[in-house]
C-alpha positions as CSV (number, residue, x, y, z in Angstrom):
1,M,93.4,89.7,110.3
2,K,93.1,86.0,109.2
3,L,90.7,85.7,106.3
4,I,89.3,82.2,105.7
5,R,87.1,80.7,103.0
6,F,84.8,77.9,104.0
7,Q,81.7,75.9,103.3
8,A,78.9,76.1,105.8
9,A,76.4,73.3,106.6
10,D,74.0,74.8,104.1
11,G,76.6,74.1,101.4
12,K,77.3,77.8,100.7
13,E,80.8,79.1,100.4
14,K,81.6,82.1,102.7
15,Y,84.5,84.3,103.8
16,G,85.1,85.1,107.4
17,I,87.7,86.4,109.9
18,V,89.1,83.9,112.3
19,E,89.2,85.0,115.9
20,N,90.3,83.1,119.1
21,E,91.2,80.1,116.8
22,N,87.7,78.6,116.8
23,N,85.4,81.5,115.9
24,I,84.7,82.7,112.3
25,Y,82.9,86.0,111.8
26,I,81.3,86.4,108.4
27,V,82.6,89.4,106.4
28,K,81.2,91.4,103.5
29,G,83.3,92.7,100.7
30,A,85.8,89.8,100.9
31,P,88.2,89.0,99.6
32,F,89.3,91.9,97.5
33,G,87.1,94.7,98.5
34,K,86.8,96.7,101.8
35,I,86.2,93.9,104.3
36,K,83.4,94.5,106.7
37,P,82.8,92.1,109.7
38,T,79.3,91.1,110.7
39,I,78.0,89.5,113.9
40,E,77.2,86.2,112.1
41,K,79.4,83.6,113.7
42,Y,80.5,80.0,112.9
43,D,82.5,77.4,114.9
44,I,85.5,76.6,112.7
45,R,85.3,72.9,113.9
46,M,81.8,72.7,112.3
47,V,82.6,73.9,108.8
48,K,84.7,72.6,105.9
49,I,87.8,74.8,105.3
50,L,88.4,75.5,101.6
51,T,91.4,76.8,99.8
52,P,91.7,80.5,100.9
53,C,91.3,81.9,97.3
54,I,90.5,80.8,93.8
55,P,93.5,81.7,91.6
56,T,93.7,81.8,87.8
57,K,97.3,80.4,88.2
58,I,99.9,79.3,90.7
59,I,103.4,80.5,90.0
60,G,106.3,78.8,91.8
61,I,109.8,80.2,92.5
62,G,112.6,77.6,92.5
63,L,115.9,77.7,94.3
64,N,115.2,80.7,96.4
65,Y,116.9,79.8,99.7
66,K,120.7,79.7,99.6
67,E,120.8,76.6,101.9
68,H,118.4,74.7,99.6
69,V,120.6,75.6,96.5
70,E,123.6,74.2,98.4
71,E,121.6,71.1,99.4
72,L,120.9,70.4,95.7
73,N,124.5,71.2,94.6
74,Q,123.2,73.9,92.3
75,S,124.4,77.4,91.6
76,I,122.7,80.5,93.0
77,P,120.5,81.9,90.3
78,D,121.0,85.4,88.9
79,E,117.2,86.0,88.6
80,P,114.2,84.2,89.9
81,I,113.5,80.7,88.4
82,I,109.8,80.4,87.8
83,F,107.5,77.4,87.0
84,L,103.7,76.9,87.1
85,K,101.5,74.5,89.1
86,P,98.0,73.9,87.8
87,V,94.9,74.9,89.8
88,S,93.8,71.3,89.6
89,G,96.5,70.5,92.2
90,L,94.9,72.7,94.9
91,I,93.7,71.1,98.1
92,A,92.8,72.7,101.4
93,H,93.9,72.4,105.0
94,L,93.1,68.9,106.4
95,E,92.7,67.3,103.0
96,S,94.8,64.4,101.7
97,I,97.8,64.4,99.3
98,I,97.4,61.4,97.1
99,Y,100.4,59.3,95.9
100,P,100.1,59.0,92.1
101,P,100.4,55.5,90.6
102,K,103.9,54.4,89.7
103,V,105.5,57.3,91.6
104,N,108.0,56.1,94.2
105,R,109.0,59.3,96.0
106,V,106.8,62.3,96.9
107,D,108.5,65.1,98.8
108,Y,107.3,68.0,101.0
109,E,108.4,71.6,100.4
110,A,107.3,74.2,103.0
111,E,106.8,77.6,101.4
112,L,105.3,81.0,102.1
113,A,102.8,81.9,99.4
114,I,101.8,85.4,98.3
115,I,98.2,86.2,97.4
116,I,97.8,88.9,94.8
117,K,95.2,91.6,95.4
118,N,94.9,93.5,92.2
119,E,95.3,93.0,88.4
120,I,98.9,94.0,87.8
121,K,101.4,94.1,85.0
122,N,105.0,95.5,84.9
123,I,105.0,96.9,88.5
124,T,108.1,97.8,90.4
125,S,109.3,96.3,93.6
126,D,108.2,99.5,95.4
127,Q,104.7,99.0,94.1
128,A,104.5,95.3,95.1
129,K,103.3,95.6,98.7
130,D,100.2,97.7,97.7
131,N,99.2,94.8,95.4
132,I,99.6,92.0,97.8
133,L,96.4,90.9,99.6
134,G,98.3,88.8,102.1
135,Y,100.2,85.6,102.8
136,T,99.5,81.9,103.5
137,C,101.2,78.5,103.9
138,L,101.8,76.3,100.9
139,N,103.3,72.8,100.4
140,D,104.9,72.5,97.0
141,V,104.5,68.8,96.8
142,T,107.0,67.3,94.3
143,A,107.5,63.9,92.7
144,R,111.3,64.1,93.2
145,E,112.3,61.2,90.9
146,L,110.4,62.8,88.0
147,Q,111.9,66.2,88.7
148,Q,115.4,64.7,88.5
149,K,114.4,62.8,85.3
150,D,112.8,65.7,83.4
151,I,114.6,68.8,82.1
152,Q,111.7,71.0,83.3
153,W,109.6,70.5,86.5
154,T,106.0,70.5,85.2
155,R,105.2,66.8,85.5
156,A,106.8,66.5,89.0
157,K,104.8,69.4,90.5
158,S,101.5,69.1,88.7
159,F,99.7,66.0,89.9
160,D,96.3,66.4,91.5
161,T,96.5,67.2,95.2
162,F,100.2,68.5,94.9
163,C,99.4,72.0,96.0
164,P,98.0,72.2,99.6
165,V,97.4,75.8,100.6
166,G,95.9,77.6,103.6
167,P,94.3,77.5,106.0
168,H,93.7,81.2,105.7
169,I,95.3,84.4,104.4
170,L,97.1,86.7,106.8
171,I,96.3,90.3,106.0
172,D,98.5,92.6,108.1
173,D,100.5,95.5,106.8
174,T,102.5,95.6,110.1
175,I,104.1,92.2,109.5
176,D,107.4,92.0,107.7
177,A,106.9,88.8,105.6
178,N,110.5,88.9,104.6
179,N,111.4,88.0,108.2
180,L,109.2,85.1,109.3
181,K,110.1,81.7,110.7
182,I,109.1,78.8,108.5
183,E,109.0,75.2,109.5
184,L,107.8,71.8,108.3
185,F,106.8,68.9,110.6
186,L,106.4,65.3,109.4
187,N,104.5,63.2,111.9
188,G,105.4,65.8,114.6
189,E,109.2,65.7,113.8
190,I,110.7,68.9,112.5
191,K,112.3,68.5,109.1
192,Q,112.6,72.0,107.8
193,S,113.4,75.2,109.8
194,S,114.5,78.5,108.4
195,N,113.4,82.1,108.0
196,T,112.2,84.1,105.0
197,N,115.0,86.5,105.6
198,N,117.1,83.8,104.0
199,L,115.3,84.2,100.6
200,I,117.6,85.0,97.7
201,F,115.0,87.3,96.1
202,S,112.7,89.3,98.3
203,L,108.9,88.9,98.1
204,E,108.6,92.4,96.5
205,K,111.2,91.5,93.9
206,I,109.4,88.3,93.1
207,V,106.1,90.0,92.5
208,S,107.6,92.7,90.4
209,Y,109.6,90.1,88.3
210,V,106.6,87.8,87.7
211,S,104.4,90.8,86.8
212,G,107.0,91.7,84.1
213,I,106.3,88.3,82.4
214,M,102.6,87.8,82.9
215,T,99.5,89.7,84.0
216,L,98.6,88.7,87.6
217,Y,95.0,88.7,88.7
218,P,93.3,88.9,92.1
219,G,93.7,85.6,93.9
220,D,96.7,84.4,92.0
221,I,99.2,82.6,94.1
222,I,103.0,83.1,94.0
223,T,104.8,80.5,96.1
224,T,108.3,81.7,97.1
225,G,110.6,78.7,97.4
226,T,111.5,76.2,100.1
227,P,114.4,76.0,102.6
228,K,116.8,73.1,103.0
229,G,115.6,69.8,104.5
230,I,113.3,68.5,101.7
231,G,112.5,64.9,102.0
232,P,110.0,62.1,101.2
233,M,106.6,61.4,102.6
234,K,104.8,58.0,102.7
235,K,101.2,56.9,102.9
236,G,99.8,57.4,106.4
237,D,102.1,60.4,107.2
238,I,100.9,63.8,108.5
239,V,102.7,66.8,107.2
240,E,102.4,70.4,108.6
241,V,103.7,73.7,107.2
242,K,104.0,76.2,110.0
243,I,104.9,79.9,109.4
244,E,105.3,82.5,112.1
245,N,102.2,84.8,112.5
246,I,100.4,83.0,109.7
247,G,99.4,79.6,111.0
248,T,99.7,75.9,110.3
249,L,98.7,74.0,107.1
250,K,98.0,70.3,107.9
251,N,97.5,67.5,105.4
252,Y,97.4,63.8,105.3
253,I,99.2,61.5,102.9
254,G,96.8,59.0,101.3
């Protein structure tokens, strides 16, 4: 099931299930209750797609693919490295990433993101799956020169529009999200290609670890790291994050 959040022509925000790519069927009980489909239908091409959830926070995991660690000449971490991105950075599928003034290099980072289902604190890895609503695509946009300049990463990852996410949430207990192909395309050319089975820390380990530090709330986003192949974008580019079984997140560089 692909759960999408959108704005209809009447200006109201709604949740629906995407079927056959172009049809959205309105659901009741979304996103965290028992989801009940209705017969009310919209054409996805006639609505404005919104970010798939409204988080209280966005937690990033750094250096979580071995090949990316090697790419940056870093050491493999003993435990997950976490950072925060502000919710003010969120943009949706088909919206524009804006180059900040006086920033010379803005990079793409394709990532699989976890959407939290319940309020949780201090859970185990075995409990994680029951507390995950689903998964989506995320681009952890980064001002690379500032990341290299600063000791911590907050400034480099926190500009407005630096967190595209979507287009929907995949809710499917039969999918092994620790074994999905992940790719990034820049102007149609593949730049990143890997699989989440190359993650240093599993998705369940990440959720457990983060919950041991801070309380997580329904809709919170944990983005799980990027594979090798990071690189710059320029104004006028089109960037797409594609994850197997989940979908494609497309954004423009403005």
